[in-house]
C-alpha positions as CSV (number, residue, x, y, z in Angstrom):
1,X,54.7,-147.2,100.8
2,X,53.7,-144.2,98.6
3,X,56.3,-144.9,95.7
4,X,56.4,-147.8,93.4
5,X,59.7,-149.7,93.1
6,X,60.3,-148.3,89.6
7,X,59.6,-144.6,90.8
8,X,62.1,-145.1,93.7
9,X,64.6,-146.6,91.2
10,X,63.8,-143.4,89.0
11,X,64.5,-141.0,92.0
12,X,67.8,-142.8,93.1
13,X,69.2,-142.5,89.6
14,X,68.6,-138.6,89.3
15,X,71.0,-136.0,90.4
16,X,68.7,-132.9,90.3
17,X,65.0,-131.9,90.9
18,X,62.8,-128.8,90.7
19,X,61.1,-127.6,94.0
20,X,58.2,-125.3,93.7
21,X,57.3,-123.4,96.8
22,X,55.0,-120.5,97.6
23,X,56.4,-117.3,98.7
24,X,54.7,-115.1,101.4
25,X,53.0,-112.9,98.8
26,X,51.8,-115.7,97.0
27,X,54.0,-116.0,94.1
28,X,55.6,-119.2,92.9
29,X,59.3,-120.0,93.2
30,X,60.6,-123.0,91.4
31,X,64.2,-123.8,92.3
32,X,66.6,-126.7,91.1
33,X,67.8,-128.6,93.9
34,X,69.8,-131.5,95.1
35,X,67.7,-134.4,96.9
36,X,67.6,-138.0,98.1
37,X,64.9,-140.4,98.7
38,X,64.6,-141.3,102.2
39,X,63.3,-144.7,102.2
40,X,62.6,-145.0,105.9
41,X,60.2,-142.3,105.9
42,X,59.2,-142.5,102.2
43,X,60.0,-138.6,101.9
44,X,62.1,-136.7,99.6
45,X,64.9,-134.9,101.3
46,X,65.9,-131.8,99.7
47,X,69.3,-130.3,100.6
48,X,71.8,-127.7,99.2
49,X,74.5,-125.2,100.0
50,X,73.4,-122.5,102.4
51,X,69.8,-123.9,102.5
52,X,68.8,-122.6,105.7
53,X,69.4,-119.1,104.5
54,X,67.4,-119.6,101.1
55,X,64.1,-118.3,100.2
56,X,62.7,-121.7,99.5
57,X,63.6,-122.8,103.1
58,X,61.7,-119.7,104.5
59,X,58.8,-120.3,102.2
60,X,58.1,-123.7,103.5
61,X,57.9,-122.2,107.2
62,X,55.0,-120.1,106.0
63,X,53.2,-122.4,103.4
64,X,54.2,-126.0,103.3
65,X,52.2,-126.8,100.1
66,X,54.8,-127.8,97.4
67,X,55.5,-129.7,94.3
68,X,58.7,-131.6,93.2
69,X,59.6,-132.8,89.8
70,X,62.3,-134.9,88.5
71,X,62.1,-135.5,84.6
72,X,64.4,-136.2,81.8
73,X,64.6,-136.9,78.1
74,X,64.8,-140.8,77.7
75,X,65.1,-140.6,73.9
76,X,65.3,-137.9,71.3
77,X,64.5,-140.1,68.2
78,X,61.8,-141.1,69.0
79,X,60.8,-138.3,71.4
80,X,60.2,-139.7,74.9
81,X,60.3,-137.9,78.1
82,X,60.0,-139.4,81.7
83,X,58.6,-137.4,84.6
84,X,57.7,-138.0,88.2
85,X,55.8,-135.1,89.9
86,X,55.3,-135.3,93.7
87,X,53.1,-132.8,95.4
88,X,52.8,-132.7,99.0
89,X,53.6,-131.0,102.3
90,X,57.1,-129.8,103.5
91,X,58.8,-129.1,106.7
92,X,62.1,-127.7,107.7
93,X,64.1,-130.5,109.2
94,X,67.6,-131.5,109.9
95,X,69.7,-134.7,108.9
96,X,71.6,-136.9,111.3
97,X,74.5,-134.6,111.1
98,X,72.2,-131.6,112.0
99,X,72.3,-130.0,108.4
100,X,69.1,-128.4,107.4
101,X,66.9,-129.8,104.7
102,X,63.4,-129.5,103.3
103,X,61.4,-132.7,103.9
104,X,58.5,-133.7,101.4
105,X,55.8,-135.7,102.5
106,X,54.0,-137.0,99.2
107,X,50.2,-136.5,99.1
108,X,49.7,-137.1,95.3
109,X,52.1,-138.7,92.8
110,X,51.8,-138.4,89.0
111,X,54.4,-140.8,87.2
112,X,54.8,-140.8,83.4
113,X,56.7,-143.0,81.1
114,X,59.2,-144.3,83.9
115,X,58.3,-147.9,83.7
116,X,57.0,-148.3,80.1
117,X,60.0,-147.3,78.0
118,X,59.0,-149.5,75.1
119,X,55.4,-148.2,75.0
120,X,54.6,-145.9,71.9
121,X,54.9,-142.3,73.2
122,X,51.2,-141.5,72.4
123,X,50.0,-144.6,74.0
124,X,51.6,-143.8,77.3
125,X,49.2,-142.9,80.4
126,X,50.1,-141.1,83.4
127,X,49.8,-143.0,86.6
128,X,48.3,-140.5,89.0
129,X,47.3,-141.3,92.6
130,X,46.6,-139.7,96.0
131,X,48.8,-141.2,98.7
132,X,46.9,-142.1,101.9
133,X,47.8,-140.1,104.9
134,X,48.4,-141.8,108.2
135,X,46.8,-140.6,111.2
136,X,49.3,-139.7,114.2
């Protein structure tokens, strides 16, 4: 399993994430998106209105390198942010109902402040790790 239990809980509690894709001309596109954690596959499934006609959907067909971020402000006083960054590869796919989605397979996960909400903010250390790939 690529994600730790507290990261899965954090993903399941969020309504919105940000998906960064690479356009054919090499510029970045960063879009707010709906998503769900696909537990059986260990992937992030991005969905949205008219997704198949979107630039981000076309982007993953020409360059499958993506980054996906979920973050929030846990507290304003003291200031505390939480963040989960997922770097990986994306593919155009469909859900069980045949609706288009973008499926992200993690290759690197960076987690910050999610499981240590009582730790002093300046004492927090990111949990950065590569995700082992499985040969097909």
